[in-house]
C-alpha positions in Angstrom: 102.5 118.7 106.0 102.9 115.2 108.1 99.7 116.1 110.0 97.4 116.8 107.6 98.3 113.8 105.7 97.9 111.8 108.3 94.3 113.7 108.8 93.3 112.0 105.4 94.3 108.6 105.9 92.4 105.7 107.2 94.1 104.1 110.7 94.8 100.8 110.2 93.0 98.5 112.9 95.3 97.6 115.9 98.4 99.1 114.4 101.4 97.7 116.4 104.1 100.9 115.8 102.2 104.3 115.6 102.6 107.2 113.4 105.7 108.7 114.8 108.4 106.5 115.3 111.2 105.5 113.5 109.8 102.4 111.5 106.3 101.5 110.4 105.1 97.6 110.9 102.0 95.6 110.2 101.5 92.0 112.0 102.5 88.6 110.4 101.0 86.4 112.5 102.2 84.7 116.0 102.9 88.1 117.8 106.0 89.0 114.7 105.6 92.2 112.8 107.3 92.9 109.2 109.0 96.1 110.1 109.0 98.6 107.0 111.2 101.9 106.7 111.4 103.8 104.1 113.7 107.1 103.4 114.5 109.1 100.5 118.2 111.3 99.6 117.5 114.3 97.2 120.9 115.6 95.8 119.9 118.9 96.4 119.0 118.9 100.1 121.2 115.7 101.1 124.5 115.5 98.9 127.1 118.1 100.0 130.0 118.8 97.8 132.4 116.5 97.3 130.4 113.3 98.2 130.6 111.0 95.1 127.9 108.8 93.6 129.3 105.7 95.8 129.0 107.3 99.1 126.1 109.1 98.2 124.3 105.9 97.4 126.1 104.3 101.3 124.7 107.4 102.4 120.9 106.6 101.8 121.4 103.0 103.3 122.5 104.4 106.0 120.1 106.4 106.5 117.2 103.9 106.4 119.6 101.5 108.3 119.5 103.6 111.0 116.2 104.1 112.1 116.2 99.6 111.9 119.4 100.0 114.5 117.3 102.3 116.8 114.7 99.6 116.9 116.5 97.2 117.6 115.8 95.3 114.2 117.8 93.7 111.7 117.4 94.7 108.4 117.4 91.8 105.8 116.2 93.2 102.3 115.7 96.9 100.4 114.3 98.2 97.7 115.7 100.8 95.5 113.5 103.8 93.7 116.2 105.8 91.8 115.0 109.7 90.1 117.8 109.8 87.6 118.8 113.3 85.3 118.8 113.0 81.9 122.5 113.3 81.4 123.2 110.9 83.8 126.0 108.4 82.5 126.7 104.7 82.6 129.7 105.4 84.7 127.1 107.7 87.1 124.6 104.6 87.2 127.2 101.9 88.3 129.0 103.9 90.8 125.4 104.4 92.5 124.9 100.5 91.8 127.9 99.8 93.8 127.4 101.9 97.1 124.0 100.4 97.3 125.4 97.1 97.4 128.2 98.4 99.5 125.7 100.0 102.1 123.5 97.3 102.2 125.9 94.2 102.3 128.0 96.5 105.2 124.3 95.5 107.5 123.7 92.2 106.0 121.0 93.7 103.8 120.5 93.3 100.5 119.4 95.3 97.4 116.6 92.8 95.9 114.4 94.9 93.3 113.4 98.5 93.0 112.3 101.2 90.3 113.8 103.8 87.7 112.9 106.7 86.4 114.1 110.4 85.1 113.9 113.1 87.3 115.7 116.6 87.6 117.5 116.3 90.7 119.1 112.7 91.9 116.8 110.8 94.2 117.4 107.8 96.2 114.5 106.6 97.6 115.0 103.3 99.7 112.2 101.1 101.2 113.7 98.4 103.9 112.5 95.3 105.4 113.1 93.2 108.3 110.6 91.1 110.8 111.0 90.9 114.6 108.8 90.0 117.7 106.1 92.5 118.3 107.6 92.3 122.2 111.4 93.0 121.3 111.0 96.2 118.9 112.3 99.4 120.7 109.8 101.9 120.2 110.2 106.2 121.2 107.3 105.8 124.0 108.4 104.0 127.3 110.3 106.1 129.3 109.7 106.5 133.0 111.1 109.0 134.8 114.3 108.2 136.4 115.5 106.1 133.4 119.4 106.9 132.3 119.2 108.8 129.4 122.8 107.9 127.4 123.7 107.5 123.5 125.6 105.7 122.2 128.3 108.0 120.4 129.7 111.8 120.5 128.1 114.6 118.8 129.6 117.8 116.8 131.6 116.1 113.7 129.1 116.0 111.4 127.8 120.0 111.0 131.2 120.7 111.5 132.1 118.8 109.0 129.5 120.1 106.5 130.6 123.8 107.7 134.0 122.4 105.8 133.0 121.7 102.7 130.4 124.0 102.3 132.6 127.6 102.8 136.1 125.9 102.1 138.0 125.9 104.7 141.3 125.7 105.3 141.6 123.2 108.3 144.5 120.9 109.6 144.7 117.7 107.5 144.3 115.2 110.4 141.6 117.2 112.0 140.0 117.6 108.0 139.6 114.1 107.3 138.5 112.9 111.0 135.2 116.0 110.5 134.6 115.6 106.9 134.5 111.6 106.9 131.8 112.3 109.4 129.5 113.5 106.9 131.2 111.7 103.2 131.0 108.2 105.5 128.1 108.3 107.8 127.9 104.9 110.1 124.8 103.1 111.7 124.8 101.7 115.0 122.7 98.6 113.7 125.6 96.1 116.4 124.9 98.5 119.5 121.4 98.5 118.9 120.8 94.4 118.1 122.7 93.7 121.3 121.0 96.7 123.2 117.5 95.2 122.2 118.5 92.0 123.5 119.9 93.2 126.3 115.7 94.4 127.7 117.5 96.5 129.4 116.3 99.8 127.1 112.7 101.1 128.1 112.6 103.6 125.1 114.6 104.7 121.9 115.5 107.0 118.6 118.2 107.5 116.1 119.8 111.2 116.4 119.7 112.0 112.8 117.5 115.1 112.8 120.0 116.2 115.5 120.5 115.0 119.5 117.7 118.2 120.8 115.0 117.5 118.2 115.4 113.6 118.9 115.2 114.8 122.3 112.3 116.4 122.1 110.3 113.3 119.9 111.1 110.5 122.7 110.1 112.7 125.7 107.2 113.5 124.0 106.7 110.2 122.6 106.9 109.1 126.4 105.1 112.1 128.2 108.4 112.4 130.2 111.0 115.5 130.2 115.2 114.9 130.2 117.0 116.8 132.4 121.2 116.6 130.4 123.9 116.5 132.7 126.9 115.6 130.7 126.7 117.4 126.7 128.5 114.4 124.7 130.6 116.6 122.6 134.0 115.2 120.3 137.1 116.6 120.7 137.5 117.2 117.3 134.4 119.5 117.0 135.3 121.2 120.2 138.5 122.2 118.8 137.2 123.1 115.3 134.9 125.0 116.8 137.5 127.3 119.2 139.3 127.6 115.8 136.7 129.6 114.1 134.5 130.8 116.9 132.0 128.9 116.6 130.0 127.8 119.6 130.3 124.4 120.1 127.2 123.2 121.9 125.2 124.0 118.7 126.9 121.8 116.8 126.4 118.8 119.4 122.8 119.6 120.4 121.5 121.4 116.8 123.8 119.6 114.0 121.6 116.6 112.8 122.9 113.4 110.4 125.1 111.8 113.4 123.3 108.7 112.9 124.0 107.5 117.1 121.5 106.0 119.4 119.4 108.4 121.9 118.3 105.9 124.7 116.6 105.1 127.7 117.6 102.6 129.8 116.0 101.0 133.0 118.3 101.8 136.3 118.7 98.7 137.6 119.7 97.2 134.2 122.3 99.9 133.5 125.1 97.6 133.8 123.7 95.1 131.2 123.0 97.6 128.7 126.5 98.9 129.1 128.1 95.1 129.2 125.9 94.7 125.8 127.1 97.6 124.0 131.0 96.8 124.9 130.5 93.3 123.5 130.3 95.1 120.2 133.0 97.2 120.4 130.5 100.2 120.6 129.7 102.0 123.8 126.7 103.8 125.9 127.7 107.0 126.8 125.2 108.3 130.6 124.3 111.8 130.0 121.2 112.5 131.5 118.2 111.3 133.2 114.1 111.0 132.4 112.3 113.1 134.8 108.6 113.6 135.4 108.6 117.2 134.6 108.2 117.5 130.4 110.6 119.9 130.1 114.2 119.4 128.1 117.4 121.1 130.2 120.8 120.8 130.1 122.0 121.3 133.7 125.2 123.2 134.3 127.1 124.8 137.1 124.1 125.0 138.8 122.0 126.8 136.3 119.2 124.6 133.9 118.9 125.7 130.5 116.7 124.9 127.8 117.1 123.2 125.2 115.1 124.2 122.5 113.2 121.9 120.4 115.6 122.6 117.0 117.0 120.5 114.4 117.4 120.1 110.5 113.7 120.2 108.7 112.7 120.5 104.8 111.2 123.4 103.5 112.5 125.5 106.4 115.4 128.3 105.9 
């Protein structure tokens, strides 16, 4: 669908960030860019059972902020378009407004306007704005063979939490809270993204909202490299849940999605600087593999190489 749409668009001359990255941009002079992002939350596909309107509105903000985090860009302001069902009440609108404001202020941005209209389902569409020097934006392209592959956190909690919510599974309370909170109260790695951009150690970056596996293939395609993953960054809570309910924890970690971690490649000589940059903002950077000249994405374990499939969440697919 995206390819069809793009084939009918005139390409903007000297487009600073090409189609297919996490954000868009246009030049505002003096080698500076206006950074633009829009993302849409739709109740039917993006709001699981038990998620409140406050949480849904905040999640819509996090979805957009995470893409700015992956580029190392500070968000400044956002516009919000709301599609609201006919039966929406005043208290519902208040909850949406409070969630939008809470999400924006959590990351130092403001809601400065928008639009409202009637719709058959709840729709929250955000447009995010910021500025950055052209030379400082971390793009998906730029990884080189030999670069360190790293992530800002562990994977698997969100798909496990979603299983609990969708199937009303009876899980021990402490474990349930960790897994379900990862779904209802996601976090964007903005502080880490800004710190890593300042370190100048990152060669390429992407956010992981479409899943670790899919995101690895996206950054590999944009950079014309492959990856060998030596360490699968699975959260212990996801492993425990998978063991209790007979799921594959590797499936959770690779093909879950909506986890909003950053996936980055780091210049080997600057790995220490990148690690320190993440620690300074109370974050972490986990080394999980290496970029390769061979354009395949593999998981190396126990002497075997397993192909990581380009799978993740896609709209319009079963």
